[in-house]
C-alpha positions as CSV (number, residue, x, y, z in Angstrom):
1,X,113.7,9.3,-3.4
2,X,116.0,7.4,-1.1
3,X,114.3,5.9,1.9
4,X,116.5,5.4,4.9
5,X,113.5,4.0,6.8
6,X,113.0,1.1,4.5
7,X,115.9,-0.9,6.1
8,X,113.9,-1.0,9.3
9,X,110.7,-2.2,7.6
10,X,109.4,-5.7,8.2
11,X,109.2,-7.6,4.9
12,X,106.1,-9.5,5.9
13,X,104.3,-6.7,7.6
14,X,105.2,-3.4,5.8
15,X,103.5,-1.3,8.4
16,X,105.9,-2.6,11.1
17,X,109.3,-1.3,11.7
18,X,112.0,-2.9,13.8
19,X,115.2,-1.5,15.3
20,X,116.4,0.9,17.9
21,X,114.2,3.9,18.4
22,X,117.1,6.3,17.8
23,X,118.1,4.7,14.6
24,X,114.5,4.8,13.3
25,X,114.2,8.5,14.3
26,X,117.5,9.2,12.4
27,X,116.2,7.4,9.4
28,X,112.9,9.4,9.4
29,X,114.8,12.7,9.8
30,X,117.2,11.8,6.9
31,X,114.2,11.0,4.7
32,X,112.6,14.3,5.6
33,X,115.8,16.1,4.8
34,X,116.1,14.4,1.4
35,X,112.5,15.4,0.7
36,X,113.0,19.0,1.6
37,X,116.2,19.2,-0.4
38,X,114.3,18.0,-3.4
39,X,112.0,21.0,-3.0
40,X,114.9,23.4,-3.2
41,X,114.9,23.2,-7.0
42,X,111.5,24.9,-7.2
43,X,111.4,28.6,-7.6
44,X,109.7,29.7,-4.4
45,X,109.9,32.5,-1.9
46,X,110.1,29.9,0.9
47,X,113.6,28.7,-0.1
48,X,115.2,30.4,2.9
49,X,112.7,28.7,5.2
50,X,113.5,25.3,3.6
51,X,117.2,25.9,4.1
52,X,116.7,26.8,7.8
53,X,114.5,23.7,8.3
54,X,117.1,21.4,6.6
55,X,119.8,22.9,8.7
56,X,117.9,22.4,11.9
57,X,117.0,18.7,11.0
58,X,120.6,18.0,10.0
59,X,121.8,19.3,13.3
60,X,119.2,17.1,15.1
61,X,120.5,14.0,13.2
62,X,124.1,14.9,14.3
63,X,122.9,15.1,17.9
64,X,121.1,11.8,17.7
65,X,124.1,10.1,16.0
66,X,126.5,11.4,18.6
67,X,124.3,10.0,21.4
68,X,123.9,6.7,19.6
69,X,127.7,6.1,19.6
């Protein structure tokens, strides 16, 4: 899985993250979206819930990116 958050991680202290708060929030949301998309391949009755959640998180990323510019 791709980790957008890793680019904010401190090499010497892996539990620390550095960067602008909004950029870190966006990275976390993008990682969560990627994780949820990987779950779509499973045959499950909750697929519509996953798609709604992915759509909501994607919209939130767009909002944060718009404010960041």
